[in-house]
C-alpha positions as CSV (number, residue, x, y, z in Angstrom):
1,M,6.7,125.6,8.4
2,T,5.8,125.5,11.9
3,W,8.0,127.8,14.4
4,Q,8.3,127.0,18.0
5,N,10.5,128.7,20.8
6,W,13.3,126.7,22.5
7,A,11.2,125.1,25.2
8,G,8.5,123.9,22.8
9,N,5.5,125.7,24.6
10,Q,4.7,128.3,21.8
11,Q,4.2,127.8,18.6
12,A,3.1,129.5,15.2
13,D,2.9,129.2,11.3
14,P,4.0,132.7,10.3
15,V,4.9,134.1,6.7
16,V,8.8,134.2,7.3
17,V,10.9,137.2,6.1
18,R,14.9,136.8,6.7
19,P,15.9,140.3,6.1
20,R,19.7,140.9,4.8
21,D,19.9,144.5,5.9
22,V,18.5,147.4,7.1
23,A,16.3,148.3,4.0
24,E,14.7,144.9,4.0
25,V,13.7,145.5,7.4
26,V,11.9,148.7,6.4
27,D,10.4,147.0,3.3
28,A,8.9,144.1,5.6
29,V,7.8,146.7,8.2
30,K,5.9,148.6,5.5
31,S,4.3,146.0,3.3
32,A,4.5,142.4,4.9
33,P,1.1,140.9,5.8
34,G,-0.3,141.0,9.3
35,R,1.2,141.9,12.1
36,V,5.1,142.0,12.3
37,K,7.4,140.4,14.8
38,A,10.9,140.0,15.1
39,I,12.5,137.1,16.3
40,G,16.0,135.9,17.6
41,S,16.8,132.6,18.9
42,G,13.3,132.1,20.4
43,H,14.5,131.3,24.1
44,S,11.8,133.2,25.6
45,F,9.1,131.0,27.4
46,T,6.1,133.5,27.0
47,A,4.5,134.4,23.9
48,I,6.5,137.7,23.6
49,G,8.1,136.4,20.0
50,V,5.0,134.6,18.6
51,P,4.3,136.0,15.3
52,E,0.8,136.8,13.9
53,G,1.3,137.3,10.5
54,T,4.7,137.9,9.6
55,Q,7.9,137.0,11.4
56,L,11.4,138.8,11.0
57,V,14.0,136.0,11.7
58,M,17.1,138.4,12.2
59,D,19.6,135.6,12.0
60,R,21.3,137.4,8.9
61,L,21.7,140.7,10.5
62,C,24.5,139.1,12.6
63,E,27.6,140.9,11.9
64,P,29.9,143.3,14.2
65,L,30.0,146.8,12.8
66,S,32.5,148.7,14.7
67,A,34.9,148.4,17.9
68,D,37.0,151.3,19.4
69,P,39.0,149.6,22.3
70,S,40.2,152.7,23.5
71,T,36.8,153.6,24.9
72,G,35.1,150.2,24.9
73,L,32.3,151.1,22.5
74,V,31.3,148.5,20.0
75,T,28.5,148.4,17.7
76,V,27.1,145.1,16.1
77,Q,23.9,144.1,14.2
78,A,20.9,143.0,16.3
79,G,20.7,139.6,15.6
80,M,24.2,138.6,16.7
81,P,24.2,135.9,19.2
82,L,25.7,136.3,22.6
83,H,28.0,133.4,22.1
84,A,29.3,134.9,18.9
85,L,29.5,138.5,20.5
86,N,31.4,137.1,23.4
87,R,34.1,135.3,21.2
88,W,34.4,138.3,19.1
89,L,34.8,140.8,21.9
90,E,37.7,138.4,23.3
91,Q,39.6,139.1,20.0
92,Q,39.2,142.9,20.4
93,G,40.4,142.5,24.3
94,L,37.2,143.3,25.4
95,A,34.0,141.9,27.5
96,M,30.4,142.5,28.6
97,T,30.4,143.7,31.9
98,N,27.7,141.2,33.1
99,L,25.9,138.3,31.7
100,G,23.2,135.8,32.2
101,D,23.8,132.1,32.1
102,I,22.6,131.6,28.8
103,E,24.4,132.8,25.7
104,V,22.2,131.4,22.8
105,Q,20.1,134.5,22.5
106,T,20.5,137.4,20.2
107,I,21.7,140.6,21.5
108,S,18.5,142.4,20.7
109,G,16.2,139.5,21.9
110,A,18.3,139.5,25.5
111,L,17.7,143.2,25.6
112,S,14.3,143.3,24.6
113,T,13.2,141.0,27.5
114,G,15.4,142.2,30.1
115,T,17.9,139.6,30.3
116,H,20.1,140.1,33.4
117,G,23.2,138.4,35.4
118,T,23.9,138.7,38.8
119,G,26.0,141.0,41.0
120,Q,24.5,143.5,43.5
121,G,26.8,146.1,42.1
122,Y,25.8,145.3,38.4
123,G,22.5,145.9,36.3
124,G,21.1,144.1,33.4
125,I,22.6,143.5,30.0
126,A,20.3,146.6,29.0
127,T,22.5,148.9,31.4
128,Q,25.4,148.4,28.8
129,V,23.8,149.8,26.0
130,R,24.8,153.3,24.7
131,G,22.7,153.4,21.5
132,L,20.1,151.9,19.5
133,E,19.1,151.9,15.8
134,L,15.5,150.7,15.1
135,V,12.9,150.7,12.5
136,L,9.6,152.4,13.5
137,A,6.3,151.2,12.3
138,D,5.9,154.0,9.6
139,G,9.2,152.6,8.2
140,S,11.5,155.4,9.4
141,V,15.0,154.6,10.8
142,V,15.7,156.3,13.8
143,T,18.9,156.0,16.3
144,C,18.6,157.2,19.8
145,S,21.1,157.4,22.9
146,A,21.2,159.2,26.1
147,T,21.6,162.5,24.3
148,E,19.4,161.7,21.1
149,R,15.9,160.9,21.8
150,P,16.5,160.2,25.3
151,E,12.9,159.4,26.1
152,L,12.8,156.6,23.3
153,F,16.3,155.5,24.5
154,A,15.1,154.9,28.2
155,A,12.3,152.6,27.1
156,A,13.8,151.2,24.0
157,R,16.7,149.5,25.7
158,I,13.9,146.9,27.2
159,S,11.2,147.3,24.7
160,L,9.3,143.8,24.6
161,G,9.5,144.2,20.8
162,A,6.7,146.8,21.2
163,L,8.3,150.3,19.7
164,G,9.9,149.1,16.9
165,V,12.4,146.6,15.2
166,V,15.8,147.0,16.6
167,T,18.5,146.6,13.7
168,S,21.8,147.6,15.7
169,V,23.2,148.3,19.0
170,T,26.0,150.0,20.5
171,L,27.3,148.6,23.9
172,Q,29.7,149.9,26.5
173,T,32.2,147.1,27.0
174,V,35.2,146.8,29.4
175,P,38.4,145.4,29.1
176,L,38.5,141.4,28.9
177,F,39.0,140.2,32.4
178,A,38.8,136.7,34.1
179,L,36.5,135.4,37.1
180,R,37.5,133.3,39.8
181,A,34.6,131.0,40.4
182,D,34.1,129.4,43.9
183,E,31.1,127.1,44.1
184,R,30.4,125.1,47.1
185,P,27.3,123.3,48.6
186,M,26.1,125.0,51.8
187,P,23.1,124.3,54.0
188,M,19.9,126.2,53.0
189,P,19.3,127.7,56.3
190,E,23.0,128.9,56.7
191,V,22.6,130.6,53.2
192,L,19.4,132.5,54.5
193,D,20.9,133.6,57.7
194,R,24.0,134.7,55.7
195,F,22.5,136.0,52.7
196,D,23.6,139.6,52.7
197,E,27.1,138.7,53.6
198,L,27.4,136.2,51.0
199,A,25.6,138.6,48.4
200,A,28.2,141.2,49.2
201,G,31.3,138.8,49.3
202,S,31.8,138.4,45.7
203,D,31.3,140.5,42.7
204,H,28.6,137.9,41.3
205,F,26.9,135.6,43.8
206,E,23.8,133.0,43.0
207,L,22.6,130.2,44.4
208,Y,20.5,126.9,43.7
209,W,18.3,125.6,46.3
210,F,16.7,122.1,45.8
211,P,13.0,122.0,47.2
212,H,12.0,119.3,49.8
213,T,15.8,119.6,51.2
214,Q,18.0,121.8,53.3
215,G,20.8,121.9,50.7
216,A,22.2,124.7,48.3
217,L,24.8,125.3,45.8
218,T,26.1,128.7,45.9
219,K,28.4,130.3,43.5
220,H,30.6,133.1,44.0
221,N,32.4,134.9,41.1
222,T,35.0,137.3,41.6
223,R,36.4,139.5,39.1
224,I,40.2,139.4,38.7
225,P,42.6,141.0,36.0
226,L,43.2,138.6,32.9
227,E,47.0,139.1,33.6
228,E,46.6,136.8,36.8
229,A,47.2,133.0,35.7
230,T,43.9,131.5,35.0
231,T,43.3,128.2,36.2
232,P,40.5,126.7,33.9
233,L,38.7,123.5,34.8
234,S,40.5,120.4,33.5
235,P,38.8,118.9,30.5
236,W,38.0,115.8,32.5
237,R,36.2,117.9,35.2
238,K,34.3,120.1,32.9
239,R,32.9,117.2,31.0
240,L,32.0,115.2,34.2
241,D,30.3,118.1,35.9
242,D,28.9,120.3,33.2
243,D,28.3,117.9,30.6
244,F,27.8,114.6,32.3
245,L,26.2,115.6,35.7
246,S,24.4,119.0,35.0
247,N,23.0,117.7,31.5
248,T,23.0,113.9,31.2
249,V,22.2,112.8,34.8
250,F,20.1,115.5,35.5
251,G,17.9,114.9,32.3
252,W,17.9,111.2,33.6
253,G,16.4,112.7,37.0
254,Q,13.8,114.5,35.2
255,A,12.8,111.7,33.0
256,L,12.4,109.5,36.1
257,A,10.4,112.3,37.9
258,R,7.9,112.2,35.1
259,V,7.0,108.6,35.3
260,A,7.7,108.2,38.8
261,P,7.0,111.4,41.0
262,G,7.6,109.7,44.4
263,T,11.4,109.5,43.6
264,I,11.8,113.4,43.6
265,R,12.3,114.2,47.2
266,P,14.9,111.3,47.4
267,V,16.6,112.3,44.2
268,N,16.7,116.1,45.3
269,R,18.3,115.0,48.6
270,L,20.8,112.7,46.6
271,S,21.6,115.7,44.5
272,T,22.5,117.7,47.2
273,K,25.0,115.3,48.8
274,A,26.4,114.6,45.5
275,L,27.5,118.4,45.2
276,S,31.1,119.0,45.3
277,P,33.2,122.2,45.9
278,R,35.5,123.3,43.1
279,V,37.6,126.5,42.3
280,Y,38.8,127.6,39.1
281,T,39.6,130.8,37.3
282,D,38.7,131.6,33.4
283,T,37.8,134.6,30.8
284,S,34.6,136.0,32.3
285,Y,32.0,134.7,29.6
286,K,33.2,131.1,30.2
287,V,32.1,131.4,33.8
288,F,29.4,133.4,33.3
289,T,27.7,131.2,30.8
290,S,26.9,127.3,30.8
291,E,25.2,125.1,28.5
292,R,21.7,123.9,29.0
293,R,20.4,121.0,27.4
294,V,17.7,119.7,29.7
295,R,14.6,121.7,28.2
296,F,12.3,123.2,30.9
297,C,9.9,125.9,31.3
298,E,10.5,128.7,33.3
299,M,9.0,131.5,35.5
300,E,11.3,134.4,37.1
301,Y,10.2,137.3,39.4
302,A,12.3,140.4,40.5
303,I,11.6,141.5,43.9
304,P,12.7,143.9,46.4
305,R,16.2,143.1,47.5
306,A,15.4,143.3,51.4
307,A,12.2,140.7,50.9
308,V,14.5,137.7,49.4
309,V,14.8,135.9,52.7
310,D,11.7,136.0,53.8
311,V,10.1,135.2,50.4
312,L,12.5,132.2,50.2
313,R,11.2,130.9,53.6
314,E,7.6,131.5,52.5
315,L,8.2,129.9,49.1
316,D,9.5,126.7,50.8
317,A,6.6,126.5,53.4
318,T,4.0,127.3,50.3
319,I,5.6,124.4,48.5
320,E,5.3,121.9,51.3
321,R,1.9,122.7,52.2
322,S,0.8,122.3,48.7
323,G,2.0,118.7,48.6
324,M,3.6,119.5,44.9
325,R,6.8,117.7,44.3
326,I,9.1,119.6,42.9
327,S,12.2,118.2,40.8
328,F,14.1,121.4,39.6
329,P,16.1,123.6,41.9
330,V,15.1,127.2,42.2
331,E,17.8,130.0,41.3
332,V,18.5,133.2,43.3
333,R,20.4,136.0,42.0
334,V,20.6,139.9,43.0
335,A,21.1,143.0,40.7
336,A,21.5,146.9,41.2
337,A,18.7,149.4,40.4
338,D,18.6,150.9,37.1
339,D,16.8,153.7,35.4
340,I,15.3,151.9,32.3
341,T,11.4,152.2,31.8
342,L,10.1,148.5,32.0
343,S,13.1,147.1,33.6
344,T,12.2,144.6,36.1
345,A,15.0,146.4,38.5
346,S,13.7,149.9,37.5
347,G,14.1,152.1,40.7
348,R,15.0,149.3,43.1
349,E,17.5,147.1,44.3
350,S,16.4,143.5,43.3
351,A,16.9,139.8,43.8
352,Y,15.6,137.3,41.3
353,I,13.8,134.0,41.9
354,A,13.6,131.8,39.1
355,V,11.7,128.2,39.1
356,H,11.5,125.6,36.3
357,M,9.7,122.9,35.3
358,D,10.5,119.8,33.0
359,H,9.2,121.2,29.4
360,K,7.1,117.8,29.5
361,T,5.7,118.3,32.8
362,P,2.4,120.3,33.6
363,H,3.7,123.5,35.4
364,E,0.7,126.0,35.7
365,D,-0.3,124.9,39.2
366,Y,3.3,125.3,40.5
367,F,3.9,128.6,38.8
368,R,0.7,130.1,39.9
369,L,1.7,128.8,43.5
370,V,5.0,130.7,43.2
371,E,3.3,133.8,41.4
372,S,1.1,134.0,44.5
373,V,4.1,134.4,46.8
374,M,5.8,136.9,44.6
375,S,2.9,139.2,44.4
376,G,2.4,139.4,47.9
377,V,6.0,141.7,47.5
378,E,4.8,143.3,44.4
379,G,6.9,141.2,42.3
380,R,7.7,141.9,38.7
381,P,7.8,139.1,36.2
382,H,10.7,138.6,33.6
383,W,9.0,139.7,30.3
384,G,10.5,136.5,28.6
385,K,9.2,134.1,31.1
386,L,5.9,132.8,32.1
387,H,3.6,134.5,34.2
388,Y,-0.2,135.3,34.4
389,L,-0.3,139.1,35.0
390,D,-2.2,141.6,32.7
391,A,-1.6,145.2,32.2
392,S,-4.2,146.1,34.9
393,V,-1.9,144.9,37.7
394,L,1.4,145.4,35.8
395,R,1.0,149.1,35.7
396,T,0.7,149.0,39.7
397,R,3.9,147.2,39.8
398,Y,6.0,149.8,37.2
399,P,6.2,153.5,38.1
400,R,6.8,154.4,34.7
401,F,4.3,151.9,33.1
402,A,2.1,154.7,31.7
403,E,5.0,156.3,30.1
404,F,6.0,153.3,28.1
405,V,2.4,152.6,27.1
406,A,2.3,156.3,26.0
407,L,5.3,156.2,23.7
408,R,4.1,152.5,22.2
409,D,0.6,154.4,21.6
410,E,2.7,157.2,19.8
411,L,5.2,155.2,17.8
412,D,2.8,152.1,16.9
413,P,-0.8,153.5,17.4
414,T,-2.1,150.5,15.0
415,G,-0.3,147.6,16.9
416,R,1.9,146.8,13.9
417,F,4.5,145.1,16.2
418,S,2.0,143.8,18.8
419,N,0.7,140.3,19.3
420,A,-1.7,138.6,21.9
421,Y,1.0,138.7,24.7
422,L,1.8,142.3,24.4
423,D,-2.0,143.1,24.1
424,R,-2.4,141.4,27.4
425,V,0.7,143.0,29.3
426,L,0.4,146.4,27.7
427,G,-3.1,146.7,26.9
428,P,-4.1,147.0,23.0
429,A,-2.7,149.8,20.7
430,P,-5.3,152.6,20.6
431,A,-6.2,151.9,16.8
């Protein structure tokens, strides 16, 4: 049966294996035909998860293994989806420190591609990892942490699936907390003039800018103790904003844009005028994450934090010069630096700029245009989102790139876990 990713832009016809335990993962790694590629929910837009031979579907390895509320350390199987992880943690009185805005990925898939959230004092999901169990290309089962095989741990937290098959993950969680969400429209020129102030004004800041307009939606999430009274959105407001407007009506707008591109500019202007402020408080994961039913393709670049305002201004000017009509808003987030080998935030405070295109609309011209702007500031592409760079360029963007490739060559010299995408971004395995 043909496999395809969430956006429908990647497809394959693999031999499918659904291991029930680590022993079956070992058997598949040692004996399954062709190259072996583990897959979670298939939410990456790149071909990072496309199998060329055997696909290990990890949906049966999806259970919690242990939790220690006194330390916050929890261990779960690699195929556990984030939505299930968040709800299980809530039952333990625990929470992830930071999350992205999608929770359909598996924990190992989110880690392997460098999924992140926002907040200038917080790193991506991989910074919350304290231990990993992997099956290597020779079939051996190994564990790693900051004190056990630290060179492997530094790389395997964001491994691109190139080092082995992750079978379990140990995470450092925190006591369950709430977020106070303050969402409001602002003029984009004001956002740019006050960007540093806005990013520092709440724990988790992000914005959505609508191309061809001077309007933006800003989101300010502030962490508060769960003991404080929560005031979640009323059911009718949630249905109106998050279900009807953000999904149904937005989907109608994308369908209209496909058949009548001339409507994009006025629809974007109307969208900015239709935005209304809202303030609410809820359990953290319910604020961090949101449902996305309108399918799209995405490119996202991490750039030096200090460059974000200039880059956004240049991106606006570049889009207008091009004559393109862009119907999706541009998303902007921030993150702390980390020490993970191939993290997009490795060694530098970062801002993330993400652009999207309806999955039925040709996206390459727009994405290449955006990439040209990001390359001017040594941008690093999200490993799970579309880009056009290869190893010759990427090795200049990551100070520890050679270190990662050397470890890959040692652990998987024949490219057992590779595919065409990994051959492109890392270079082919030596054998």
